[in-house]
C-alpha positions as CSV (number, residue, x, y, z in Angstrom):
1,M,20.1,25.1,13.0
2,L,18.6,21.9,13.3
3,Q,21.9,21.1,14.8
4,H,21.0,23.6,17.7
5,I,17.9,22.8,18.1
6,I,19.1,19.0,18.9
7,T,21.5,20.0,20.7
8,S,19.5,22.2,23.4
9,A,16.9,19.6,23.1
10,V,18.7,16.9,24.4
11,P,19.2,16.1,28.8
12,A,22.2,15.2,30.6
13,F,20.4,12.7,32.5
14,K,20.9,9.1,31.8
15,R,23.7,9.9,28.4
16,R,26.0,7.3,28.8
17,I,29.5,8.7,28.6
18,L,32.8,6.6,28.2
19,L,35.7,7.4,29.7
20,V,38.8,5.8,28.2
21,D,41.9,6.5,29.9
22,E,44.9,4.3,30.8
23,Q,46.0,6.3,34.2
24,V,42.8,6.5,36.2
25,N,43.8,9.0,38.1
26,R,44.5,11.8,35.4
27,S,40.8,11.4,34.4
28,E,39.3,11.5,37.4
29,H,38.3,15.5,37.4
30,I,36.6,14.7,34.1
31,R,34.3,11.6,35.4
32,I,33.6,14.4,38.7
33,L,32.6,16.9,36.2
34,L,30.2,15.1,33.8
35,E,28.6,12.5,36.6
36,D,28.1,16.5,38.7
37,S,26.6,17.4,35.0
38,G,23.8,14.4,34.9
39,Y,25.7,12.0,33.1
40,T,26.2,8.3,33.3
41,V,30.2,7.8,33.0
42,R,31.7,4.3,33.1
43,R,35.3,4.2,32.9
44,A,37.7,1.6,30.9
45,S,41.1,1.4,29.9
46,G,42.5,1.1,26.4
47,S,43.4,-2.6,27.1
48,E,40.0,-3.5,28.7
49,L,38.2,-2.0,25.6
50,S,36.5,-4.4,23.5
51,L,32.7,-5.5,21.6
52,D,32.2,-7.6,24.4
53,S,32.6,-5.4,27.4
54,L,30.3,-2.8,25.8
55,G,27.5,-5.1,25.3
56,C,23.8,-3.7,25.3
57,D,25.7,-0.3,27.2
58,V,26.9,1.5,24.1
59,P,27.6,5.1,24.9
60,D,26.1,8.0,23.4
61,V,29.6,9.5,23.8
62,V,33.1,8.3,24.2
63,V,36.2,10.6,25.7
64,H,39.5,9.0,25.0
65,V,42.2,10.4,27.5
66,V,45.3,10.1,25.0
67,D,49.0,10.0,26.1
68,P,51.0,11.4,23.0
69,S,53.4,8.4,24.0
70,T,50.7,5.6,24.0
71,Q,51.0,3.6,21.1
72,G,47.7,1.7,21.5
73,C,45.6,4.3,20.9
74,A,44.7,3.7,17.4
75,S,43.6,0.4,18.2
76,V,41.6,1.6,21.0
77,L,40.1,4.1,18.5
78,L,39.4,1.8,16.1
79,R,37.5,-0.8,18.1
80,L,35.4,2.3,18.7
81,R,34.7,2.3,15.6
82,E,33.9,-1.0,14.7
83,S,31.3,-0.6,17.7
84,D,29.1,1.8,15.9
85,P,30.7,3.7,13.3
86,D,28.7,7.1,14.1
87,L,29.5,6.7,18.1
88,P,30.9,10.6,18.5
89,L,34.6,10.2,20.1
90,I,36.1,13.2,21.9
91,L,40.1,12.9,22.0
92,I,41.7,14.9,24.9
93,T,45.5,14.8,24.6
94,S,48.1,16.7,26.9
95,A,50.2,17.9,24.0
96,L,49.1,18.9,20.4
97,T,51.4,16.4,18.0
98,L,51.2,16.2,14.3
99,E,50.6,12.2,14.9
100,A,47.8,13.1,17.8
101,A,46.3,15.3,15.2
102,L,46.3,12.6,11.7
103,L,45.0,10.0,14.5
104,A,42.0,12.5,15.0
105,L,41.6,13.2,11.2
106,D,41.8,9.4,10.3
107,H,39.5,8.0,12.9
108,R,36.3,10.9,12.4
109,V,36.7,12.3,16.0
110,S,34.1,14.9,16.9
111,R,36.4,17.2,19.0
112,F,39.9,17.2,19.8
113,L,40.8,19.4,22.7
114,V,44.0,19.5,24.1
115,E,44.9,20.1,27.9
116,P,44.1,21.7,30.0
117,V,40.3,21.8,29.6
118,E,38.2,24.3,30.9
119,S,35.2,22.8,32.2
120,S,32.6,24.8,30.3
121,S,34.3,24.0,26.7
122,L,34.4,20.5,27.7
123,L,30.5,19.9,28.5
124,A,29.6,21.8,25.5
125,A,32.0,19.7,23.2
126,V,30.2,16.9,25.2
127,Q,26.6,17.8,24.9
128,E,27.4,18.8,21.1
129,A,28.7,15.1,20.5
130,V,25.7,13.9,21.9
131,A,23.3,15.8,19.8
132,T,25.7,14.5,16.5
133,G,25.4,11.1,17.5
134,I,21.6,11.3,17.8
135,S,21.4,12.9,14.9
136,A,23.7,9.8,13.3
137,R,21.8,7.4,14.4
138,A,18.4,8.9,13.1
139,R,19.9,9.5,9.8
140,R,20.8,6.0,9.5
141,E,18.0,4.1,11.1
142,A,15.8,6.4,8.3
143,L,18.2,4.9,5.6
144,A,17.8,1.5,7.1
145,C,13.8,1.8,6.7
146,M,13.9,2.9,3.2
147,Q,16.5,-0.1,2.3
148,L,13.6,-1.5,3.9
149,E,10.5,0.0,1.9
150,A,13.0,-0.2,-1.3
151,S,13.5,-4.1,-0.8
152,A,10.0,-4.7,0.0
153,L,8.5,-2.3,-3.0
154,W,11.3,-4.3,-5.2
155,S,10.1,-7.6,-4.0
156,L,6.3,-6.6,-4.5
157,R,6.9,-5.3,-8.3
158,Q,8.7,-8.9,-8.9
159,Q,5.4,-10.8,-7.4
160,L,3.0,-7.8,-9.2
161,G,4.8,-9.2,-12.9
162,R,4.5,-12.7,-12.3
163,A,1.1,-12.1,-11.3
164,V,-0.1,-9.9,-14.3
165,D,2.0,-12.4,-16.4
166,R,-0.4,-15.3,-14.8
167,L,-3.2,-13.4,-15.4
168,W,-6.1,-15.2,-16.5
169,I,-10.0,-14.3,-16.1
170,A,-12.9,-16.4,-15.0
171,Y,-16.2,-16.3,-15.9
172,Q,-19.8,-16.1,-13.5
173,P,-22.9,-16.7,-14.7
174,I,-25.5,-13.9,-14.7
175,V,-29.0,-16.0,-15.4
176,R,-32.9,-14.8,-15.7
177,V,-34.1,-16.6,-13.4
178,S,-38.1,-16.9,-15.1
179,T,-36.1,-18.8,-18.0
180,G,-33.4,-20.7,-16.7
181,M,-31.4,-19.3,-19.0
182,T,-27.5,-17.7,-18.8
183,L,-27.8,-14.2,-20.4
184,A,-24.5,-13.0,-19.2
185,F,-21.2,-13.0,-17.4
186,E,-19.1,-11.3,-15.1
187,A,-15.4,-11.4,-16.1
188,L,-13.7,-11.7,-12.6
189,M,-9.6,-11.2,-12.5
190,R,-7.4,-14.6,-11.2
191,S,-3.6,-15.2,-11.3
192,D,-1.8,-18.7,-10.8
193,E,0.7,-16.5,-8.8
194,R,0.8,-17.8,-5.1
195,S,2.4,-15.1,-3.6
196,L,-0.2,-13.0,-4.4
197,P,-3.2,-15.7,-3.8
198,D,-6.5,-13.3,-4.5
199,P,-7.7,-10.5,-6.8
200,K,-7.9,-8.4,-4.0
201,A,-4.0,-8.9,-3.0
202,I,-3.1,-8.1,-6.9
203,L,-5.2,-5.0,-6.6
204,V,-3.5,-3.9,-3.6
205,A,-0.4,-4.6,-4.9
206,A,-1.0,-3.0,-7.7
207,E,-2.5,0.5,-6.0
208,R,1.0,0.7,-3.9
209,L,3.0,0.6,-6.9
210,H,0.8,2.9,-8.7
211,S,0.4,0.1,-11.3
212,L,-3.4,-0.1,-11.6
213,P,-3.8,1.5,-14.9
214,A,-1.4,-1.1,-16.2
215,L,-3.5,-3.9,-14.8
216,G,-6.7,-2.8,-15.7
217,R,-5.2,-2.5,-19.6
218,Q,-4.1,-6.1,-18.8
219,I,-7.1,-7.5,-17.9
220,R,-9.3,-5.4,-20.7
221,R,-7.1,-7.2,-23.1
222,A,-7.8,-10.5,-21.5
223,V,-11.6,-10.3,-21.6
224,A,-11.1,-9.0,-25.3
225,D,-9.3,-12.3,-26.1
226,D,-11.7,-14.2,-24.8
227,L,-14.4,-12.6,-26.3
228,D,-12.8,-12.9,-30.0
229,A,-13.3,-17.1,-29.2
230,S,-16.2,-16.5,-27.5
231,P,-18.9,-13.5,-28.0
232,V,-21.0,-13.2,-25.4
233,L,-22.3,-10.2,-23.4
234,T,-19.8,-9.8,-20.5
235,F,-19.7,-7.8,-17.3
236,V,-16.1,-6.2,-17.0
237,N,-15.1,-4.2,-13.8
238,L,-13.2,-1.0,-13.3
239,H,-11.7,0.6,-11.1
240,P,-12.5,4.1,-10.1
241,C,-8.8,5.2,-11.7
242,D,-9.4,3.2,-14.9
243,L,-12.0,6.5,-15.8
244,D,-8.7,7.9,-16.2
245,D,-6.7,6.3,-18.6
246,D,-6.9,7.2,-22.0
247,E,-6.8,3.9,-23.5
248,L,-10.2,3.2,-22.4
249,Y,-11.5,5.5,-24.2
250,S,-9.7,4.7,-27.4
251,A,-11.9,3.0,-30.5
252,S,-8.6,1.4,-31.2
253,A,-8.5,-0.4,-27.9
254,P,-8.5,-4.0,-27.4
255,L,-11.6,-4.1,-25.8
256,T,-13.6,-1.2,-28.0
257,R,-14.0,-4.0,-30.7
258,H,-16.5,-5.8,-28.3
259,A,-17.9,-3.0,-26.6
260,H,-21.7,-3.5,-27.9
261,R,-21.7,-6.9,-25.7
262,V,-19.7,-5.6,-23.1
263,V,-21.1,-3.8,-19.3
264,L,-18.7,-1.8,-18.1
265,E,-19.5,-2.2,-14.0
266,I,-18.3,0.7,-11.7
267,T,-18.3,-0.2,-8.4
268,E,-20.6,1.8,-5.5
269,R,-17.7,1.2,-2.5
270,A,-15.5,4.0,-4.3
271,S,-16.5,7.4,-4.7
272,L,-16.8,8.9,-8.3
273,D,-16.1,12.3,-6.7
274,T,-12.6,11.6,-7.4
275,V,-13.3,11.2,-11.6
276,S,-13.1,14.0,-13.3
277,E,-16.1,15.3,-15.5
278,P,-17.5,12.3,-15.1
279,A,-20.9,12.9,-17.0
280,R,-18.6,13.5,-19.9
281,K,-16.7,9.9,-19.9
282,F,-19.7,7.9,-19.3
283,A,-20.8,10.0,-22.8
284,A,-17.5,8.8,-24.2
285,L,-17.9,5.1,-23.1
286,R,-21.7,5.1,-24.5
287,K,-20.6,6.7,-27.5
288,L,-18.3,3.7,-28.5
289,G,-21.0,0.8,-27.3
290,F,-20.5,0.4,-23.7
291,R,-23.3,0.0,-21.3
292,L,-23.0,1.1,-17.6
293,A,-23.6,-0.9,-14.5
294,I,-23.4,0.4,-10.9
295,D,-22.2,-2.3,-9.0
296,D,-22.3,-3.4,-5.3
297,L,-25.2,-0.9,-4.7
298,G,-26.2,-0.6,-0.8
299,A,-22.3,-1.6,0.2
300,G,-20.9,1.7,-0.4
301,Y,-20.7,5.4,0.7
302,A,-21.5,7.1,-2.5
303,G,-25.2,5.8,-2.0
304,L,-28.0,6.9,-4.5
305,T,-25.6,9.8,-5.6
306,S,-23.7,7.5,-7.9
307,V,-26.5,5.7,-9.6
308,V,-28.2,9.7,-10.4
309,T,-24.3,10.5,-12.0
310,L,-24.0,7.1,-13.8
311,E,-27.6,6.4,-15.3
312,P,-26.8,3.4,-15.5
313,E,-28.2,0.8,-17.6
314,F,-27.8,-2.0,-15.0
315,V,-28.0,-2.1,-11.5
316,K,-26.1,-4.5,-9.3
317,L,-27.3,-5.5,-5.6
318,D,-24.2,-6.2,-2.9
319,M,-24.7,-9.5,-1.5
320,S,-24.7,-7.9,2.1
321,L,-28.5,-7.0,1.0
322,V,-28.8,-10.9,-0.1
323,R,-27.6,-12.2,3.0
324,G,-30.2,-13.1,5.1
325,I,-32.8,-11.6,3.4
326,A,-35.5,-14.5,4.0
327,T,-35.5,-13.6,7.8
328,S,-34.7,-9.4,7.3
329,R,-37.9,-7.1,7.0
330,S,-35.3,-4.2,6.5
331,R,-33.6,-5.8,3.9
332,R,-36.5,-6.9,1.9
333,A,-37.7,-3.6,2.1
334,L,-34.9,-1.6,1.0
335,V,-34.0,-4.5,-2.2
336,R,-38.2,-3.2,-3.0
337,L,-37.3,0.2,-2.9
338,L,-34.1,-0.1,-5.2
339,V,-36.2,-2.3,-7.3
340,D,-39.0,0.3,-7.8
341,M,-36.2,2.8,-8.2
342,A,-33.9,1.0,-10.9
343,K,-37.5,0.3,-12.8
344,A,-38.3,3.9,-12.8
345,I,-34.7,4.8,-14.6
346,D,-35.6,1.8,-16.9
347,A,-32.5,-0.1,-15.4
348,D,-32.4,-3.5,-15.0
349,V,-31.4,-5.3,-11.9
350,V,-28.8,-8.0,-11.2
351,A,-28.8,-9.6,-7.4
352,E,-25.2,-10.7,-6.4
353,G,-24.4,-13.7,-4.2
354,I,-27.3,-16.1,-4.0
355,E,-26.1,-19.0,-2.6
356,T,-29.7,-20.4,-1.1
357,E,-33.2,-21.5,-2.9
358,E,-35.0,-19.4,-0.2
359,E,-32.8,-16.2,-1.6
360,R,-34.0,-16.9,-4.7
361,S,-37.5,-17.0,-3.8
362,V,-37.6,-14.0,-1.7
363,L,-35.9,-12.1,-4.4
364,T,-37.7,-13.3,-7.1
365,E,-41.4,-12.2,-5.4
366,L,-39.1,-8.8,-4.7
367,G,-39.2,-8.3,-8.6
368,C,-35.4,-9.3,-9.6
369,D,-35.1,-11.8,-12.4
370,L,-31.7,-11.2,-12.9
371,M,-29.2,-13.3,-10.6
372,Q,-25.6,-14.5,-9.8
373,G,-24.2,-16.3,-6.9
374,Y,-23.0,-20.1,-6.3
375,L,-26.5,-21.2,-6.5
376,F,-26.4,-21.1,-10.8
377,G,-22.8,-21.8,-10.9
378,R,-19.1,-20.8,-9.6
379,A,-16.7,-18.5,-11.6
380,E,-15.0,-21.0,-14.0
381,R,-12.0,-20.4,-16.7
382,H,-14.5,-22.1,-19.1
383,R,-17.4,-20.7,-19.8
384,A,-20.6,-22.2,-21.3
385,D,-22.4,-20.7,-24.3
386,A,-25.1,-18.1,-23.2
387,G,-28.7,-18.8,-23.3
388,P,-30.8,-19.5,-26.9
389,A,-30.8,-16.4,-29.3
390,A,-34.0,-15.5,-28.4
391,E,-32.5,-13.9,-25.4
392,R,-30.9,-11.4,-27.9
393,V,-29.4,-7.8,-26.2
394,T,-29.7,-4.5,-27.7
395,T,-26.5,-2.0,-28.3
396,S,-26.1,0.7,-26.3
397,Q,-26.6,3.5,-29.3
398,D,-30.1,2.3,-28.2
399,R,-29.5,3.4,-24.7
400,G,-29.7,-0.4,-24.0
401,R,-32.3,-0.1,-21.6
402,S,-34.1,-3.3,-20.5
403,A,-31.5,-4.9,-22.5
404,L,-31.8,-8.4,-21.6
405,S,-35.6,-8.0,-22.2
406,A,-36.6,-11.3,-23.9
């Protein structure tokens, strides 16, 4: 059925036919028939035929008129097959001999015709051969694309494996501006693998390879190992797909043993609509001792809906709201609204991306006391201890509201 569709869809116009014959006069009527039917015909003798002579003008079909007594027919067909393994060949002979039949089988000839050949039969054979060639080339090109894709995926898998093996965690401080004390750190994925030079490249690779859950588990294990050595309040990012990973909710998971000092950040850049039973899952995380934060608020498309769904203990304002806030009345108004909203639901606000004293000053006036950014410290492999013990944190069994209050 598919072959019939392809055949009927192939016009003769501009289709190239290579007509091979040692005796020009014998095949002249074939040339005239094909050209009158709209085909472009090129003629050649077997002795003239070579890969160089074909050049870029590879034919769609070869019609080879064979003299049973000709000894060079096999070499001609071999040269044609070298030019294109899927090139359709039509063999026309004046006599049906065993040698000619075996030759046709050996070289996978598309059609084997015996003279005299009716015009309608020859044209039907050519049209079918053209369609067969198109289909074969399409399959070959598709296979080549699949092989390239498989090779690219294999290479990417090797790169991701090396990136995970060389993965480490950098920590950026979160500071209470009113006291100048470092109260917590955000854990940020890093790797020494040069082929995936930044966290975004690693995440894109993991997503393409369907390896995001495994990457998330590796990151959480690395953070847990660091918390064993330095037990301080730590913010840990979650990808939405991590919420579907059963290990996250396991009491024996490495990070769970530090749950009371871990805040899980869920980005507002991604929709929670893809997460099944979010309320139940958030309740399970809080039962283990984790607290929750909305990250990048103001940057995504979920808006305040994600705040309602998550009921976070912390709200982190995206740096896009911070940049240029000193000269943007609309940004200041929006930040003030978000700070008031956070206070209404008893959540702490963390402003991200603070780089200048001017930004810090404006945000302080708007009611932000917890800040994070280059102004206070870059993300580093080795973190300093948090501020004095007076800045204690409560556990999420107490709901952790205003958890960083002095």
